[in-house]
LOKOLDREN-80998 format. One record per atom (N, C-alpha, C): residue in three letters; x, y, z. Coordinates in steps of 0.1 Angstrom, whole numbers, plus 5000, padded with zeros to 4 digits. Example, Ala and Ser with C-alpha at 12.3 -4.5 7.8 and 13.67 -1.06 7.14 Angstrom:
BEGIN
ala513249435078 ala512349555078 ala513249675078 ser512849785071 ser513749895071 ser512950005079 
//
This chain:
BEGIN
met178020496673 met177820376664 met176420386657 thr176420376645 thr175120396637 thr174620256633 val173320236637 val172720116634 val171820136621 arg172120056612 arg171320076599 arg170119976600 ala169120036595 ala167819956594 ala168019856583 pro167519736584 pro167619636574 pro166919686561 ala167519646550 ala166919696537 ala165619626535 pro164619706530 pro163319646528 pro163419536518 gln162719426520 gln162719316511 gln161619336501 ala161819296489 ala160819306479 ala159619216482 val158519276481 val157219196484 val156719136471 gly156819006470 gly156318936458 gly155018866461 pro154618796451 pro153318726453 pro153418616464 arg152318596471 arg152318506482 arg152518366476 arg153418286483 arg153518146478 arg152518056484 arg152017966476 arg151017876481 arg151717776490 ala150917736500 ala151417636509 ala151717506502 pro152817436506 pro153117316499 pro151917216501 ala151917116492 ala150917016492 ala150816936505 arg152016916511 arg152016836524 arg151316916535 ala151517056535 ala150917136545 ala149417146543 arg149017146530 arg147617156528 arg146917026532 arg147516916530 arg147016786534 arg146916776549 arg147916836556 arg147916836570 arg146716916576 arg146217016569 arg145117096574 arg143817016574 gly143716916566 gly142516846565 gly141616886553 pro140616806550 pro139816836538 pro138716946540 gly138717006552 gly137717116554 gly136417056559 pro135317136559 pro134017096565 pro133217006556 leu133616986543 leu132716906535 leu132416766540 pro133416696545 pro133016556550 pro132016556561 trp132016666569 trp131116676580 trp129616706576 ile129516796566 ile128116826561 ile127716746549 ala128516656544 ala128216576532 ala127016486536 pro126916416547 pro125816326550 pro124516406551 ala124516526556 ala123316606557 ala122916656543 leu123816696535 leu123516736521 leu122916616513 leu123516496515 leu123016376508 leu121616346512 leu121416356525 leu120016326531 leu119016426525 ile119416556524 ile118516656518 ile118216626504 ala119316586497 ala119116556482 ala118216436480 leu118316336489 leu117516206487 leu116116226492 val115916296503 val114616306510 val113816426505 val114416536501 val113716656497 val113816676482 leu115016696476 leu115116736463 leu114716626453 trp115016506455 trp114616406445 trp113116386445 pro112416376456 pro110916366456 pro110316486449 val110816606451 val110316726444 val110516716429 tyr111616666425 tyr111916646411 tyr110916546405 glu110716436412 glu109816336406 glu108416386406 met108016466416 met106716516417 met106416606405 val107416696402 val107216786391 val107216706377 arg108116616376 arg108216536364 arg106916456361 thr106416396372 thr105116316370 thr103916406366 ser104016536370 ser102816616367 ser102816646352 phe103816616344 phe103816636330 phe103716506322 leu103316396329 leu103216266323 leu101816216323 arg101516126314 arg100216046315 arg100615916322 val100115896334 val100415776342 val099115706345 ser099115576342 ser097915496345 ser097715476361 thr096615436365 thr096315416379 thr097215306385 ser097715216376 ser098615106381 ser100015156381 gly100315276376 gly101715326378 gly102515326365 phe101915286354 phe102715276342 phe102615406334 val103815456329 val103815586322 val103415556308 arg102415636303 arg101815626290 arg102315726280 gly103215816285 gly103715916276 gly103616056282 pro104216156275 pro104116296280 pro102716346279 ala102416446288 ala101016506289 ala101116656287 gly102316716287 gly102416856286 gly101816926298 leu101017026295 leu100217096306 leu098817056307 asp098516936301 asp097116886302 asp096616866316 lys097516806325 lys097116776338 lys096816906346 tyr097517006343 tyr097317136350 tyr096017196345 arg095717186332 arg094417236327 arg093317156333 lys093417026334 lys092416946340 lys092216976355 leu093317006362 leu093217046376 leu092417176377 leu092717276369 leu092017406370 leu090617386366 gly090217286359 gly088817266355 gly088017186366 glu088617146376 glu087917066387 glu086917156394 ala085717116395 ala084717196402 ala084917216417 asp085617116423 asp085917126437 asp087117206441 leu087917246431 leu089217316434 leu089117436442 gly088217526438 gly088017656445 gly087517636459 arg086617546461 arg086117526475 arg087217466484 val088017376478 val089117316485 val090217416489 leu090517506480 leu091517606483 leu091017706495 leu089717746494 leu089117826504 leu089117756518 ser088717626517 ser088617546529 ser090017536536 thr091117526527 thr092417506533 thr092917636540 val092517756534 val092917876540 val092217896553 leu090917876553 leu090117886566 leu090617786576 trp090817666572 trp091317566581 trp092617606588 thr093617656580 thr094917696585 thr094817806594 val094117916590 val093918026599 val093317996612 ala092217916612 ala091517886624 ala092317796634 val093017696628 val093817606637 val095017676643 val095717746634 val096917816639 val096617926649 ala095518006646 ala095218116655 ala094818056669 leu093917956669 leu093517906682 leu094717836689 thr095517766682 thr096717706688 thr097617806695 met097917916688 met098818016693 met098218086705 val096918116705 val096318186716 val096318096728 leu095817966727 leu095717876738 leu097117836743 ser098017816734 ser099417786738 ser100017896746 leu099818016743 leu100318136750 leu099818136764 gly098518106766 gly097918106779 gly098417986787 leu098617866781 leu099117756788 leu100617766792 ala101317826783 ala102817856786 ala102917946798 gln102118046799 gln102218146810 gln101718076823 leu100717986822 leu100317906833 leu101417816838 phe102017746830 phe103117646834 phe104317716838 asp104517846835 asp105617926839 asp105517966854 gln104217956859 gln104017986873 gln104217866882 arg104417886894 arg104517776904 arg103117746910 phe102717626909 phe101517586916 phe101617436918 pro100817386928 pro100917236931 pro100517156919 gly101317056917 gly101016966906 gly101517016892 arg102317116892 arg102717176879 arg103517066871 arg104316986877 arg105116896870 arg104216786863 phe103216736870 phe102316636864 phe101416706853 ala101116826855 ala100316896844 ala101216916832 arg102516936833 arg103316946822 arg103516806815 trp103616706823 trp103716576817 trp102416536810 ala101316576815 ala100016536809 ala099916606795 leu100416726794 leu100316796781 leu101116726770 ile102016646774 ile102916576763 ile102116466757 ala101016416764 ala100316296759 ala099816316744 pro099116426741 pro098616436727 pro099816436717 trp100916486721 trp102116496712 trp102716356711 ala102816276721 ala103416146721 ala102616046713 ala101316066713 ala100415966706 ala100415996691 ser100115896684 ser100015906669 ser098915996666 val099116096656 val098116186652 val096916106646 leu097216006637 leu096215936631 leu095415856641 met096115796651 met095415726661 met094415816669 thr094915936672 thr094016036679 thr092816066670 ala093016086658 ala091916126649 ala090916006648 ile091415886647 ile090515776646 ile089715756659 gly090415776671 gly089715776683 gly088615876684 phe088815996680 phe087716096680 phe086616056670 arg087015986659 arg085915946649 arg085115846656 trp085615756663 trp084815656670 trp083915716681 met084515816687 met083715886698 met082515956692 leu082716006679 leu081616086673 leu080715996663 asp080915866664 asp080215776655 asp078715796657 arg077915776646 arg076515806647 arg075715696655 thr076215576654 thr075515466660 thr076015416673 ala077415416674 ala078015356686 ala078915466693 gly078815586689 gly079715686695 gly079315726709 val080315756718 val080115786732 val079315916733 leu079616016724 leu079016146725 leu077516136722 asn077116066712 asn075716056709 asn075015986720 thr075615876725 thr074915796736 thr074715886748 ala075815966752 ala075616046764 ala074616156762 met074716226751 met073816336748 met072316296747 thr072116166741 thr070816116741 thr070216076754 asp071116016763 asp070715976776 asp070316106785 leu071116216782 leu070816336790 leu069716426784 gly069216376773 gly068116456767 gly068516576760 leu069816586757 leu070316706750 leu070016706735 val069816586729 val069416576715 val068316476714 asp067516486704 asp066416396702 asp066816256697 gly067916256690 gly068416126684 gly069816146680 pro070516036676 pro071916036672 pro072116136661 arg073216206661 arg073516296650 arg074816246643 asp074816276630 asp076016236622 asp076916356622 trp077816366632 trp078616476634 trp079616496623 leu080216386618 leu081216396608 leu080616376594 gly079316356592 gly078716346579 gly078316476574 asp078116576582 asp077716706578 asp078916806579 pro079316866568 pro080416956569 pro080317066579 ala079117116582 ala078917216592 ala079317176606 thr079217056609 thr079617006622 thr081016936622 ala081316886610 ala082616816609 ala083816906610 trp083717026603 trp084817116604 trp085217166618 pro084217206626 pro084617246640 pro085217136648 trp084717006646 trp085416896653 trp086816876648 met087016876635 met088416856630 met089316966635 val088817096635 val089617206640 val090017176655 ala089017136663 ala089317106677 ala090316996679 val090316896671 val091316786672 val092616836667 ala092716916656 ala094016966651 ala094617056662 val093817136669 val094417226679 val094817136691 phe094117036694 phe094516946705 phe095816886703 val096116836691 val097416766688 val098516876686 ser098216996683 ser099217106681 ser099617176694 leu098817166704 leu099117246716 leu100417206723 pro100817076724 pro102017046732 pro103217116727 phe103517096714 phe104817156708 phe104817306710 thr103717376706 thr103617516707 thr103717566721 thr103117506730 thr103117546744 thr104617536749 tyr105217426747 tyr106617406752 tyr107617506745 thr107317536732 thr108217636725 thr108017776732 leu106817816735 leu106617946742 leu107017936756 leu106917826763 leu107417816776 leu108917826777 ala109617766767 ala111017786767 ala111417926765 gly110618006756 gly110918146754 gly110618226767 leu109618196774 leu109318266787 leu110418246797 gln111018126798 gln112018096808 gln113318156805 thr113518206792 thr114818276789 thr114818416793 ile113618476797 ile113518616801 ile114118636815 pro115118716817 pro115718726831 pro114718786841 gly114718736853 gly113818786863 gly114118926867 glu115418966865 glu115819106869 glu115019206861 leu114619176849 leu113919276841 leu112519306847 tyr111919196852 tyr110619216858 tyr110719296871 glu111819266879 glu112019346891 glu112219496888 ala113019526877 ala113219656873 ala111919726869 ala111119656862 ala109819706858 ala108919746870 arg108919656880 arg108119686892 arg108719806899 val110019816900 val110619936907 val110220066899 asp110120056886 asp109820176878 asp108320206879 gly107520116885 gly106120146887 gly105220096875 ala105720006867 ala104919956856 ala103819866861 ser102719876855 ser101619776859 ser101919646852 arg101119546856 arg101319416851 arg101019406836 trp100019486832 trp099619486817 trp100819556809 gln101319666815 gln102419736808 gln103619646807 thr103919576818 thr105119486818 thr104919376808 tyr103719316807 tyr103419216798 tyr103519256783 arg103019376781 arg102919426767 arg104219486762 arg105019546771 arg106219616767 arg107519526770 leu107319426778 leu108519346782 leu108419206777 thr107319136782 thr107218996779 thr107018966764 leu106019026758 leu105719006744 leu106819026735 pro107519146736 pro108719166727 pro109819066728 leu110019026741 leu111118926743 leu110718786739 leu109418756739 leu108918626735 leu108718616720 arg108918726713 arg108718716699 arg109418616691 pro110818596693 pro111418486686 pro110818346688 ala110518306700 ala109818186702 ala108518176696 phe107718286696 phe106418296691 phe106518276675 leu107518336669 leu107618326654 leu108018186651 val108818116658 val109217976656 val107917886656 gly107117906667 gly105917826668 gly104917856657 leu104817986653 leu103918026643 leu104217966629 val105517976625 val105917926612 val105717776611 ile106217706622 ile106117556621 ile104617516621 asn103817586629 asn102317546628 asn101717576615 leu102117686609 leu101617726595 leu101917606585 ile103117566585 ile103517466576 ile102817326579 asn102817296592 asn102217166596 asn100717156593 val100017266597 val098617266596 val098217276581 phe098917356573 phe098617366559 phe098717226552 asn099717156556 asn100017016550 asn099316906558 ser098516936568 ser097916836576 ser097116736568 phe097416616571 phe096716496564 phe096016406574 pro096716356585 pro096116246593 pro094816286600 val094716416605 val093516456612 val092316446603 ile092316506591 ile091216506582 ile090916366576 trp092016296572 trp091816166566 trp091316066576 gly091816076588 gly091315986599 gly089916006603 met089416126602 met088016156607 met087016156596 thr087216206584 thr086216216574 thr086716166560 gln088016156558 gln088616116545 gln088216226535 gly088016346539 gly087716456530 gly086216456526 gly085416366529 gly084116356525 gly083116426533 pro081816426529 pro081316366517 pro081816446504 ser082116366494 ser082816426482 ser084116486486 ser084316616484 ser085516686489 ser085116806498 asp083916796505 asp083416906513 asp084216926525 thr085016836530 thr085916856542 thr087316826538 ala087716846526 ala089116826521 ala089816956521 thr091116946524 thr092117046521 thr092917006509 thr093917096505 thr094617066493 thr095416926495 thr095916906507 thr096716776508 thr095816656507 val094616656513 val093716546512 val093216536497 phe093016656491 phe092516656477 phe093516586468 val094816596471 val095916536463 val095616386464 tyr095416326475 tyr095216186477 tyr093916136471 gln092916226471 gln091616186464 gln091816176449 leu092616266443 leu092816266429 leu093716146425 lys094516096434 lys095415986431 lys094715866426 ser093415846431 ser092715716427 ser092215726413 ser092115846407 ser091615856393 ser092615896383 asp093615986387 asp094616036378 asp095816076386 ile096915996384 ile098116016392 ile098816146387 gly098716176374 gly099416296369 gly098716416374 glu097416416375 glu096616536380 glu096916546395 ser097116436402 ser097416436416 ser098816506418 ala099716466409 ala101116526410 ala101016676407 ala100216716398 ala100016856395 ala099516936407 met098516876414 met098016936426 met099116946437 ser099916846437 ser101016846447 ser102016956444 val102316986431 val103117096427 val102517226431 val101217246429 val100517366433 val100617386448 asn100417276456 asn100417276470 asn101817316475 phe102817256469 phe104217286473 phe104517436470 ala104117486459 ala104317626455 ala103617716465 leu102417686470 leu101717766479 leu102417766493 val103017656497 val103717656509 val105017746508 val105717736497 val106917816495 val106517966495 val105518006488 val105018146488 val104618196502 met103918106509 met103418146522 met104618166532 val105618076531 val106718096540 val107618216536 leu107818236523 leu108618356519 leu107918486523 ala106618486521 ala105818606525 ala105918636540 phe105818526547 phe105918546562 phe107318596566 leu108318536560 leu109718576564 leu110018716560 lys109418756548 lys109618896544 lys108918996553 val107718966558 val107019046567 val107719066580 thr108218946585 thr108918946598 thr110219016597 gly110918996586 gly112219066584 gly112019216583 arg111019256576 arg110719406576 arg110419456589 ala109719386597 ala109419426611 ala110619436619 arg111519346618 arg112819346625 arg113619466621 gly113619496608 gly114419616604 gly113819746609 glu112519746610 glu111919876616 glu112319886631 glu112319776638 glu112719786652 glu114119826654 ser115019766646 ser116419806647 ser116719946642 
//
């Protein structure tokens, strides 16, 4: 008995699913991500659009638009005598605060990763600067450093360390170190816990294998801990770069960028310009936003290239 194979059927174009079947599948992911997209549009894109638009307008200090300004506000901004100093101060401020924060946070994270009496309470205590308002912390340090009623001047005068009260925040030479110290103080909790989370994801078996192979503690740290900690380190570094570059409460709460603009960064300079020319202030905001975008893109390119070389 011969069994014949079924004749091949002609292959035609695929038929679309009926409308009822498509409705049964649901509308897809759009309803779920629509609230997030709407929030991004309202909170990020719309303010950026308004910021750029305002930089091309003549706006009075009371907020009334007086007409288009073209590129006049950008020309006026480039002619500001304080702009170069403010840009340099912003770069030095960002590098100093981020570098100190990352180094100190790395040490604290490794300390809190060890077992010692009171570790839980030490971890809780580290959250305090993070939980408190940054502006409130800055104002508290400003009171402590006050020339007439500050605790620091009173204590140092009583101990004979200084001849008389010093204006710590009135002189840029002493104001900048204090502001850097406060910025590091409020940045430590987040960065430390980010690195601590990265340390705790490293399996203990890897350290045991390294000890069996005869690796020293420094070799284990350099060839095992640091490479595996790199993702958490990069997260903390990028977020700190953005936060510190755009930092406003610490500087405004302690010196308001003064005297003049000697202790101002670009973010504080934006606010100082607002009192005299809103359009110029918006132009400075556009420049500041562009600098942040360039900085982040450059950092991501460098880290992406390094990852490609490792793989």
